[in-house]
VEXDREN-2710 file (C-alpha; in Angstrom, 1 decimal):
% VEXDREN-2710
k/r/px/py/pz
1/UNK/97.8/126.8/144.6
2/UNK/100.8/125.7/146.4
3/UNK/103.1/122.9/145.1
4/UNK/102.3/120.9/141.9
5/UNK/99.0/122.1/140.5
6/UNK/96.3/119.8/139.2
7/UNK/96.4/119.3/135.6
8/UNK/93.4/120.9/133.9
9/UNK/91.4/119.5/131.0
10/UNK/91.3/122.9/129.2
11/UNK/93.4/126.0/129.3
12/UNK/91.7/129.0/127.7
13/UNK/93.6/131.7/126.0
14/UNK/91.8/135.0/125.0
15/UNK/92.2/138.9/124.7
16/UNK/90.8/140.9/127.4
17/UNK/88.2/142.4/125.3
18/UNK/86.6/139.1/124.8
19/UNK/86.5/138.0/128.5
20/UNK/82.6/137.8/128.6
21/UNK/82.8/135.2/125.6
22/UNK/85.6/133.3/127.3
23/UNK/83.8/133.1/130.6
24/UNK/80.6/131.9/128.7
25/UNK/82.6/129.2/126.8
26/UNK/84.4/128.2/130.0
27/UNK/81.2/127.8/132.0
28/UNK/79.5/125.9/129.2
29/UNK/82.6/123.5/129.1
30/UNK/82.5/123.1/132.9
31/UNK/78.8/122.1/132.5
32/UNK/79.9/119.4/130.3
33/UNK/82.2/118.0/132.8
34/UNK/85.5/119.5/131.8
35/UNK/87.8/121.2/134.2
36/UNK/88.7/124.5/132.7
37/UNK/91.4/127.0/133.8
38/UNK/91.6/130.6/132.5
39/UNK/93.8/133.6/134.0
40/UNK/91.2/134.8/136.4
41/UNK/92.3/132.1/138.7
42/UNK/96.0/133.3/139.1
43/UNK/96.9/133.5/142.7
44/UNK/98.1/137.0/143.9
45/UNK/101.4/135.7/145.3
46/UNK/102.8/134.1/142.1
47/UNK/104.3/135.7/139.0
48/UNK/101.8/136.0/136.1
49/UNK/104.1/134.4/133.5
50/UNK/105.1/131.5/135.7
51/UNK/101.5/130.6/136.3
52/UNK/100.5/131.0/132.7
53/UNK/103.4/128.7/131.5
54/UNK/102.8/126.1/134.2
55/UNK/99.2/125.9/133.6
56/UNK/99.4/126.0/129.8
57/UNK/101.9/123.1/129.8
58/UNK/100.0/120.9/132.2
59/UNK/96.6/121.1/130.3
60/UNK/95.5/118.5/127.9
61/UNK/94.0/121.0/125.5
62/UNK/94.7/124.7/125.1
63/UNK/91.7/126.6/123.6
64/UNK/92.7/129.8/121.7
65/UNK/89.7/132.2/121.4
66/UNK/90.6/134.3/118.3
67/UNK/89.1/137.8/117.8
68/UNK/90.3/140.9/116.1
69/UNK/92.1/141.9/119.4
70/UNK/93.4/138.4/120.1
71/UNK/95.0/138.3/116.6
72/UNK/97.1/141.4/117.7
73/UNK/97.9/140.2/121.2
74/UNK/101.4/138.9/121.6
75/UNK/100.4/137.0/124.7
76/UNK/97.7/135.2/122.8
77/UNK/100.1/134.5/119.9
78/UNK/102.7/133.2/122.3
79/UNK/100.1/130.9/124.1
80/UNK/98.9/129.6/120.7
81/UNK/102.4/129.0/119.6
82/UNK/103.4/127.0/122.8
83/UNK/100.2/124.9/122.3
84/UNK/101.0/124.3/118.6
85/UNK/104.4/123.0/119.7
86/UNK/102.7/120.7/122.3
87/UNK/100.2/119.4/120.0
88/UNK/97.3/120.6/122.2
89/UNK/96.0/123.6/120.2
90/UNK/92.3/124.0/119.6
91/UNK/91.0/127.2/117.9
92/UNK/87.7/129.0/117.9
93/UNK/86.8/132.5/116.4
94/UNK/84.1/134.4/118.1
95/UNK/83.9/137.5/115.9
96/UNK/84.7/136.0/112.5
97/UNK/88.4/136.8/112.7
98/UNK/90.4/133.9/111.3
99/UNK/93.8/133.0/113.0
100/UNK/96.9/134.9/111.9
101/UNK/99.8/133.1/110.3
102/UNK/100.9/130.4/110.9
103/UNK/97.8/129.2/112.9
104/UNK/95.6/129.7/109.9
105/UNK/96.9/126.4/108.5
106/UNK/95.1/124.7/111.4
107/UNK/91.4/124.2/111.4
108/UNK/89.3/126.8/113.4
109/UNK/85.7/126.5/114.7
110/UNK/83.6/129.6/114.2
111/UNK/81.3/130.4/117.1
112/UNK/78.7/133.1/117.5
113/UNK/79.6/133.7/121.1
114/UNK/79.0/137.7/121.1
115/UNK/75.9/137.1/123.4
116/UNK/77.4/134.0/125.2
117/UNK/75.6/131.6/122.9
118/UNK/77.4/128.2/122.9
119/UNK/75.6/125.9/120.5
120/UNK/75.4/125.1/116.7
121/UNK/77.9/123.5/114.3
122/UNK/81.0/125.5/115.5
123/UNK/80.3/124.5/119.2
124/UNK/80.1/120.8/118.1
125/UNK/83.3/121.1/116.2
126/UNK/85.0/122.7/119.2
127/UNK/83.7/120.2/121.8
128/UNK/84.6/117.3/119.3
129/UNK/88.2/118.4/119.1
130/UNK/88.3/118.7/122.8
131/UNK/86.8/115.2/123.4
132/UNK/89.7/113.7/121.3
133/UNK/92.5/115.7/123.2
134/UNK/91.1/115.5/126.7
135/UNK/89.7/112.1/126.9
136/UNK/90.3/110.2/123.7
137/UNK/87.4/108.9/121.6
138/UNK/85.6/107.7/124.5
139/UNK/84.8/111.2/125.8
140/UNK/82.8/111.7/122.5
141/UNK/80.4/109.0/123.3
142/UNK/80.8/108.8/127.2
143/UNK/77.4/108.7/128.7
144/UNK/78.5/110.7/131.5
145/UNK/79.2/113.6/129.2
146/UNK/76.4/113.1/126.7
147/UNK/73.6/112.0/128.8
148/UNK/71.6/115.1/128.4
149/UNK/73.0/117.3/125.6
150/UNK/71.3/120.7/124.6
151/UNK/68.8/119.9/121.8
152/UNK/70.2/121.4/118.5
153/UNK/67.7/122.7/115.8
154/UNK/67.9/120.8/112.7
155/UNK/70.1/117.9/113.5
156/UNK/69.9/114.2/112.9
157/UNK/71.5/110.9/113.9
158/UNK/71.5/108.2/111.2
159/UNK/71.1/104.9/113.0
160/UNK/72.7/101.8/111.4
161/UNK/70.3/100.4/108.9
162/UNK/69.2/96.8/109.8
163/UNK/70.4/94.0/107.6
164/UNK/67.1/92.3/106.8
165/UNK/68.5/90.0/104.0
166/UNK/68.7/86.9/106.1
167/UNK/72.3/86.5/105.4
168/UNK/74.9/88.0/107.9
169/UNK/77.4/88.2/105.1
170/UNK/75.4/91.1/103.6
171/UNK/75.9/93.2/106.7
172/UNK/78.6/95.0/104.8
173/UNK/75.9/96.4/102.4
174/UNK/73.6/97.7/105.1
175/UNK/76.5/99.3/106.8
176/UNK/77.6/100.9/103.7
177/UNK/74.3/102.4/102.8
178/UNK/74.0/103.9/106.4
179/UNK/77.5/105.4/106.1
180/UNK/76.9/106.9/102.6
181/UNK/73.6/108.6/103.8
182/UNK/75.3/110.0/106.8
183/UNK/78.1/111.3/104.6
184/UNK/75.5/112.8/102.1
185/UNK/73.6/114.6/104.9
186/UNK/76.9/115.9/106.2
187/UNK/77.3/117.8/103.0
188/UNK/74.3/119.9/104.0
189/UNK/75.6/123.0/105.6
190/UNK/72.3/123.9/107.5
191/UNK/72.1/120.3/109.1
192/UNK/74.1/119.0/112.1
193/UNK/74.9/115.2/111.7
194/UNK/76.0/112.9/114.3
195/UNK/79.3/111.1/113.3
196/UNK/79.2/107.6/112.0
197/UNK/81.2/106.3/114.9
198/UNK/78.8/107.7/117.5
199/UNK/75.7/106.4/115.7
200/UNK/77.2/103.0/115.2
201/UNK/77.4/102.5/119.1
202/UNK/73.7/101.8/118.7
203/UNK/74.2/99.1/116.1
204/UNK/72.3/95.9/117.0
205/UNK/70.5/97.5/119.9
206/UNK/66.8/97.9/120.5
207/UNK/66.6/101.5/121.2
208/UNK/63.9/104.2/121.8
209/UNK/64.6/106.9/119.3
210/UNK/63.5/109.5/121.8
211/UNK/66.2/108.3/124.2
212/UNK/68.7/108.4/121.4
213/UNK/67.7/112.1/120.4
214/UNK/67.8/113.2/124.0
215/UNK/71.3/111.6/124.6
216/UNK/72.7/112.9/121.5
217/UNK/70.9/116.3/121.6
218/UNK/69.5/115.9/118.1
219/UNK/66.2/116.9/116.8
220/UNK/65.7/114.0/114.6
221/UNK/66.7/110.4/114.1
222/UNK/66.8/108.4/110.9
223/UNK/66.4/104.6/111.0
224/UNK/65.7/102.1/108.5
225/UNK/66.4/98.5/106.9
226/UNK/68.0/96.9/103.9
227/UNK/66.9/93.7/102.2
228/UNK/69.1/92.7/99.3
229/UNK/68.2/89.6/97.2
230/UNK/69.7/89.0/93.9
231/UNK/69.3/91.9/91.6
232/UNK/66.7/93.5/93.8
233/UNK/66.9/95.7/96.9
234/UNK/64.3/97.0/99.4
235/UNK/65.2/100.0/101.5
236/UNK/62.8/101.2/104.2
237/UNK/63.6/104.5/106.0
238/UNK/61.8/106.7/108.4
239/UNK/62.6/110.1/109.9
240/UNK/61.5/110.5/113.4
241/UNK/60.9/113.5/115.5
242/UNK/63.3/113.1/118.5
243/UNK/60.9/114.8/121.0
244/UNK/57.6/113.2/120.2
245/UNK/58.7/110.0/118.5
246/UNK/56.4/110.6/115.7
247/UNK/57.1/110.0/112.1
248/UNK/57.9/113.1/110.0
249/UNK/58.7/111.1/106.8
250/UNK/58.9/107.4/105.8
251/UNK/59.2/105.7/102.5
252/UNK/59.9/102.1/101.2
253/UNK/61.8/101.5/97.9
254/UNK/61.5/98.3/96.1
255/UNK/63.9/98.7/93.1
256/UNK/66.6/97.0/91.0
257/UNK/70.0/97.1/92.7
258/UNK/71.2/99.2/89.8
259/UNK/68.9/102.0/91.3
260/UNK/70.7/102.0/94.6
261/UNK/72.4/105.5/93.9
262/UNK/69.0/107.1/92.9
263/UNK/67.4/105.7/96.2
264/UNK/70.3/107.1/98.3
265/UNK/69.8/110.5/96.6
266/UNK/66.1/110.3/97.0
267/UNK/66.4/109.6/100.9
268/UNK/68.8/112.4/101.5
269/UNK/66.8/114.9/99.5
270/UNK/63.6/113.8/101.2
271/UNK/65.2/114.4/104.6
272/UNK/66.4/117.9/103.5
273/UNK/62.7/118.5/102.3
274/UNK/61.1/117.2/105.4
275/UNK/63.3/119.4/107.6
276/UNK/62.5/122.4/105.4
277/UNK/66.3/123.0/104.8
278/UNK/67.7/124.9/101.9
279/UNK/70.0/122.7/99.7
280/UNK/72.6/124.8/97.8
281/UNK/73.6/123.8/94.4
282/UNK/77.0/122.8/95.2
283/UNK/75.6/120.6/98.0
284/UNK/73.1/119.0/95.7
285/UNK/76.0/118.2/93.3
286/UNK/78.1/116.9/96.1
287/UNK/75.3/114.5/97.4
288/UNK/74.8/113.1/93.8
289/UNK/78.6/112.5/93.3
290/UNK/79.0/108.8/93.9
291/UNK/82.4/107.9/92.2
292/UNK/80.8/105.2/90.2
293/UNK/77.7/104.6/88.0
294/UNK/78.1/100.8/88.4
295/UNK/76.0/99.4/91.2
296/UNK/78.0/96.1/90.9
297/UNK/81.3/98.0/91.2
298/UNK/80.0/99.8/94.4
299/UNK/78.8/96.7/95.9
300/UNK/82.2/95.1/95.5
301/UNK/83.9/98.2/97.0
302/UNK/81.7/98.0/100.1
303/UNK/82.3/94.2/100.5
304/UNK/86.2/95.1/100.1
305/UNK/86.2/97.9/102.6
306/UNK/84.2/95.7/105.1
307/UNK/87.0/93.2/104.9
308/UNK/89.5/96.0/105.2
309/UNK/87.9/97.4/108.4
310/UNK/86.9/94.1/110.1
311/UNK/89.6/91.5/108.7
312/UNK/92.3/89.7/110.6
313/UNK/95.1/92.3/110.6
314/UNK/98.5/90.8/110.0
315/UNK/97.0/87.9/107.9
316/UNK/98.2/88.0/104.4
317/UNK/94.8/86.8/103.1
318/UNK/93.1/90.0/104.2
319/UNK/95.1/92.1/102.0
320/UNK/95.0/89.6/99.1
321/UNK/91.1/89.5/99.5
322/UNK/90.7/93.2/99.4
323/UNK/93.0/93.4/96.3
324/UNK/91.1/90.8/94.5
325/UNK/87.7/92.3/95.2
326/UNK/89.1/95.8/94.3
327/UNK/90.5/94.7/91.0
328/UNK/87.1/93.2/90.1
329/UNK/85.4/96.5/91.0
330/UNK/87.8/98.6/88.7
331/UNK/87.3/96.0/86.0
332/UNK/83.7/96.8/86.1
333/UNK/84.4/100.6/86.3
334/UNK/88.0/101.7/85.6
335/UNK/87.2/105.2/86.8
336/UNK/86.3/104.2/90.3
337/UNK/88.8/106.2/92.3
338/UNK/87.8/104.8/95.8
339/UNK/88.3/101.3/94.7
340/UNK/91.7/102.1/93.1
341/UNK/92.6/104.0/96.4
342/UNK/91.5/101.0/98.7
343/UNK/93.5/98.5/96.5
344/UNK/96.6/100.8/96.6
345/UNK/96.3/100.7/100.6
346/UNK/96.2/96.8/100.6
347/UNK/98.9/96.5/98.2
348/UNK/101.2/98.8/100.2
349/UNK/100.5/96.5/103.2
350/UNK/101.3/93.4/101.1
351/UNK/104.6/95.0/99.8
352/UNK/106.0/96.2/103.1
353/UNK/104.5/93.6/105.4
354/UNK/104.8/90.4/103.3
355/UNK/107.4/91.4/100.5
356/UNK/104.5/90.9/98.0
357/UNK/102.1/93.4/96.2
358/UNK/104.4/94.4/93.2
359/UNK/104.9/98.0/93.3
360/UNK/103.4/98.5/96.6
361/UNK/100.2/100.2/95.5
362/UNK/102.0/103.2/93.7
363/UNK/100.4/102.4/90.2
364/UNK/96.9/102.1/91.8
365/UNK/97.2/105.3/93.9
366/UNK/98.4/107.3/90.9
367/UNK/95.3/106.1/88.9
368/UNK/93.1/107.1/91.9
369/UNK/94.5/110.5/91.9
370/UNK/94.4/110.9/88.2
371/UNK/90.7/110.2/88.4
372/UNK/89.9/112.2/91.6
373/UNK/92.8/114.5/92.8
374/UNK/90.7/115.0/96.1
375/UNK/90.9/111.4/97.2
376/UNK/93.0/111.6/100.4
377/UNK/93.7/107.9/101.0
378/UNK/95.8/107.7/97.9
379/UNK/98.4/110.1/99.2
380/UNK/98.8/107.7/102.3
381/UNK/100.6/105.1/99.8
382/UNK/103.0/107.8/98.6
383/UNK/103.7/108.8/102.2
384/UNK/104.3/105.1/103.1
385/UNK/106.8/104.7/100.3
386/UNK/108.7/107.9/101.1
387/UNK/108.7/106.8/104.8
388/UNK/110.2/103.4/103.9
389/UNK/112.9/105.2/101.9
390/UNK/113.7/107.6/104.7
391/UNK/112.4/110.5/102.9
392/UNK/110.6/112.1/105.9
393/UNK/110.1/115.5/104.5
394/UNK/108.2/114.1/101.4
395/UNK/106.4/111.6/103.6
396/UNK/105.2/114.6/105.7
397/UNK/104.2/116.6/102.8
398/UNK/102.0/113.8/101.6
399/UNK/100.2/113.3/104.8
400/UNK/99.7/116.9/105.2
401/UNK/98.1/117.0/101.8
402/UNK/95.9/113.9/102.8
403/UNK/94.8/115.6/106.2
404/UNK/93.9/118.8/104.4
405/UNK/91.8/116.9/101.8
406/UNK/90.0/114.7/104.4
407/UNK/90.8/115.2/108.0
408/UNK/88.0/112.9/109.0
409/UNK/89.4/109.8/107.1
410/UNK/90.1/106.9/109.4
411/UNK/92.8/105.7/107.0
412/UNK/94.5/109.0/106.8
413/UNK/94.6/109.5/110.6
414/UNK/96.1/106.0/110.9
415/UNK/98.8/106.6/108.4
416/UNK/99.6/110.1/109.9
417/UNK/100.0/108.3/113.3
418/UNK/102.3/105.8/111.8
419/UNK/104.5/108.5/110.5
420/UNK/104.5/110.4/113.7
421/UNK/105.7/107.2/115.4
422/UNK/108.5/106.8/112.9
423/UNK/109.7/110.3/113.9
424/UNK/109.4/109.6/117.7
425/UNK/106.6/112.1/117.8
426/UNK/104.6/110.4/120.6
427/UNK/102.1/113.4/121.2
428/UNK/101.4/113.6/117.6
429/UNK/100.9/110.0/117.2
430/UNK/98.6/110.0/120.3
431/UNK/96.4/112.6/118.9
432/UNK/96.1/110.9/115.5
433/UNK/95.3/107.5/117.0
434/UNK/92.9/109.1/119.3
435/UNK/91.2/110.7/116.1
436/UNK/91.2/107.3/114.4
437/UNK/89.4/105.5/117.3
438/UNK/86.9/108.5/117.3
439/UNK/86.1/107.6/113.8
440/UNK/86.2/103.7/114.2
441/UNK/85.9/102.8/117.7
442/UNK/86.1/99.2/116.7
443/UNK/89.7/99.6/115.5
444/UNK/91.4/97.5/118.2
445/UNK/94.9/98.0/116.5
446/UNK/94.7/101.7/117.0
447/UNK/93.6/101.0/120.7
448/UNK/96.8/99.0/121.1
449/UNK/98.9/101.8/119.7
450/UNK/97.3/104.2/122.1
451/UNK/98.3/102.2/124.9
452/UNK/101.8/102.3/123.7
453/UNK/101.6/106.1/123.4
454/UNK/100.2/106.4/126.9
455/UNK/102.8/104.1/128.3
456/UNK/105.5/106.2/126.7
457/UNK/104.2/109.5/128.3
458/UNK/103.3/107.9/131.6
459/UNK/99.6/108.4/131.3
460/UNK/98.4/105.6/133.6
461/UNK/94.7/106.4/133.3
462/UNK/95.1/106.4/129.4
463/UNK/96.9/102.9/129.6
464/UNK/93.9/101.5/131.6
465/UNK/91.4/102.9/129.2
466/UNK/93.2/101.7/126.2
467/UNK/93.7/98.3/127.6
468/UNK/90.1/98.0/128.5
469/UNK/89.1/99.0/124.9
470/UNK/91.6/96.7/123.4
471/UNK/90.0/93.9/125.2
472/UNK/86.3/94.9/124.7
473/UNK/86.8/95.5/121.0
474/UNK/88.9/92.2/120.5
475/UNK/86.2/90.2/122.3
476/UNK/83.5/91.6/119.9
477/UNK/85.7/90.8/116.9
478/UNK/86.4/87.3/118.0
479/UNK/82.7/86.8/118.5
480/UNK/82.1/87.7/115.0
481/UNK/85.2/85.6/113.7
482/UNK/86.6/83.1/116.1
483/UNK/89.5/82.5/113.8
484/UNK/90.6/86.2/114.1
485/UNK/93.9/85.6/115.7
486/UNK/95.0/89.3/115.5
487/UNK/92.0/90.3/117.6
488/UNK/92.9/87.6/120.2
489/UNK/96.6/88.9/120.0
490/UNK/95.5/92.5/120.8
491/UNK/93.1/91.2/123.5
492/UNK/95.9/89.3/125.1
493/UNK/98.0/92.5/125.2
494/UNK/95.2/94.4/126.9
495/UNK/94.7/91.7/129.4
496/UNK/98.3/91.7/130.2
497/UNK/98.4/95.4/130.7
498/UNK/95.4/95.1/133.0
499/UNK/97.4/92.5/135.1
500/UNK/95.3/89.5/134.1
501/UNK/98.2/87.3/133.2
502/UNK/96.5/84.0/133.3
503/UNK/93.8/85.0/130.9
504/UNK/96.5/86.8/128.7
505/UNK/98.5/83.6/128.4
506/UNK/95.2/81.6/127.6
507/UNK/94.4/84.1/124.8
508/UNK/98.0/83.8/123.4
509/UNK/97.9/80.0/123.3
510/UNK/94.6/80.1/121.6
511/UNK/95.6/82.6/119.0
512/UNK/98.9/80.8/118.2
513/UNK/96.9/77.6/117.6
514/UNK/94.4/79.4/115.3
515/UNK/96.6/81.8/113.4
516/UNK/100.2/80.6/113.8
517/UNK/101.5/82.4/110.6
518/UNK/100.5/85.8/111.7
519/UNK/103.8/87.6/112.0
520/UNK/102.6/90.8/113.5
521/UNK/100.7/89.0/116.1
522/UNK/103.8/86.9/117.3
523/UNK/105.9/89.8/117.5
524/UNK/103.4/91.7/119.7
525/UNK/103.3/88.5/121.9
526/UNK/107.1/88.7/122.2
527/UNK/106.7/92.3/123.4
528/UNK/104.1/91.3/125.9
529/UNK/106.1/88.4/127.2
530/UNK/109.3/90.5/127.5
531/UNK/107.9/93.6/129.2
532/UNK/104.6/92.9/130.8
533/UNK/104.9/89.1/131.6
534/UNK/108.7/89.0/132.3
535/UNK/109.1/85.8/130.5
536/UNK/112.1/86.4/128.1
537/UNK/112.7/82.8/127.2
538/UNK/109.0/82.5/126.0
539/UNK/109.5/85.6/124.1
540/UNK/112.7/84.3/122.4
541/UNK/111.0/81.0/121.4
542/UNK/108.2/83.2/119.7
543/UNK/110.9/85.3/117.9
544/UNK/112.9/82.4/116.7
545/UNK/109.8/81.1/114.7
546/UNK/109.0/84.8/113.6
547/UNK/112.3/85.9/112.2
548/UNK/112.7/82.9/109.9
549/UNK/110.3/84.7/107.5
550/UNK/110.1/88.2/109.0
551/UNK/110.0/91.2/106.6
552/UNK/112.7/93.9/106.7
553/UNK/110.2/96.1/108.3
554/UNK/109.8/93.9/111.3
555/UNK/113.5/93.5/111.6
556/UNK/114.0/97.3/111.6
557/UNK/111.4/97.6/114.2
558/UNK/113.2/95.0/116.4
559/UNK/116.5/96.8/116.0
560/UNK/115.1/100.0/117.7
561/UNK/112.3/98.6/119.9
562/UNK/113.2/99.2/123.6
563/UNK/110.8/96.4/124.6
564/UNK/113.7/94.3/123.7
565/UNK/116.5/96.2/125.4
566/UNK/116.6/93.5/128.2
567/UNK/117.3/91.0/125.4
568/UNK/120.1/92.8/123.7
569/UNK/122.9/91.0/125.5
570/UNK/121.2/87.6/125.2
571/UNK/123.2/85.3/122.8
572/UNK/119.9/83.9/121.3
573/UNK/118.7/87.3/120.6
574/UNK/121.9/88.4/119.0
575/UNK/122.0/85.4/116.8
576/UNK/118.4/85.9/115.7
577/UNK/119.1/89.7/114.8
578/UNK/122.4/88.8/113.1
579/UNK/120.7/86.0/110.9
580/UNK/117.8/88.1/110.0
581/UNK/120.1/91.0/108.9
582/UNK/122.2/88.8/106.8
583/UNK/119.2/87.2/105.1
584/UNK/118.0/90.6/104.1
585/UNK/121.4/92.1/103.3
586/UNK/120.9/94.7/106.2
587/UNK/123.4/96.6/108.0
588/UNK/123.2/96.5/111.7
589/UNK/121.6/99.6/113.4
590/UNK/122.5/100.9/116.9
591/UNK/119.6/100.2/119.1
592/UNK/117.7/103.2/120.4
593/UNK/116.8/103.4/124.1
594/UNK/114.3/106.1/123.6
595/UNK/110.9/105.5/125.3
596/UNK/109.2/106.7/122.2
597/UNK/110.8/103.9/120.1
598/UNK/108.5/101.3/121.7
599/UNK/105.7/103.1/119.5
600/UNK/107.3/101.2/116.5
601/UNK/105.4/98.0/117.4
602/UNK/103.7/96.7/114.2
603/UNK/100.2/96.8/115.8
604/UNK/98.8/99.0/113.1
END
């Protein structure tokens, strides 16, 4: 391999005694479409250490295969340490040996590969991590990689339950039921469950469940419908064999809405029974834990979270609506930790984005943690406050706790990415945003931040992919809500990045007419006009209107954002910044020219 070697998807690190397992794993990954490199490919004419370092640093993911021998190997430890520094480390144990210090603080998949077996929960965990690192969230649902997955025993995909209420506004309820059943089944250790985000790619589609099962490699598919009318709810569910398409179990529940938790428990337990799985006592208890006994409080929480997930980002009304609904939820059940935590997140946005929200959610977050110390999202609020106070060590500590409590939380990964950005850790931010979109593919804000990350590291393929997803998800959001100026703003950024200037300008004009007071959107438009459309005067026109009411957070971002470096000597820009600093009593900050600083755009 002369000259610059081609970047591999995966670098495999292992001890010599586990070479058969390493080969089996590498071959299985290649069969799934990954390019894999291990040290059997070292050319005879090049120094061993030189090739290893070159290949390790150029790979998108470094898979360390731990075993009793690997834990003692200085080579494996050194390669794992380098990968940890690069943010590319993925770990798997093939003989039950857990990673040594300090790698035992990072999740490790357990794989029974003694006989070359590459299947089961450990394999899914491994390939899920590789999908995020190698190809972003898209790899996890890319048909080219999932077209024919090996069928896994005792595995299920919970398709989004259809909303049969005759009211599109009730969609939040059917979606919430689907997510909660997915979460419940995920607590059963003997059952593999397809992630919510992957299952929701089939939402609204007429599908053949046998095709779904074949595509995702699951043995069974659960589908159903929800009809909610006043105090009554009807839920129909059927578990279908993925190979034959025949019903394994089916039931219809006509109950009072107050029985919603009992219905969910019955569905989950019926599936466990139909699949002849053993439900451990702790798993049974976990499934029955709902966080509230009030069906009305639960209904309000689902409504608030739907607004939180799909609402017009950057519009103060979204945050205020979420706070109002959550306040009503906790009035009905003061011990509903999830509602307190969601309220805290919205109040933090109000406080830091709009100079509203009282204490910025600290009281609500503390109440959530007092009720349920395991609720990860509440730690995000504490981390946000510490970040704004420049207490980075404490912010990092809070996020580390949140990630340990719930590494699959969309909100936690978004906040972790924000913190990485603030510390100019582009690789860390990229990984967290990639995780966020793997959990919530419709999150166009996270796709926009990924575009910024990919731009910063020169990943042109990533830029194109992120831009395409920004446009796709924004178009879908606007189709649902034509007044969503934030979605139009993100879509315009994606179009500009794809070189579609005329359409990008059309979207910007439309968004400014529909949502003129969305400050985050206007700021991002100024970035687009400055960098991609090369129109500094139009950018300054936007900023002049923006900075009259911009929060200190946005002013700080503009101080360091290299997107505005070409405007630094412009008298109009200098006056804008000076007036904004004076209004908030802020001292001027020397602008950074680090490419990483562009990650500070308030897209998320």
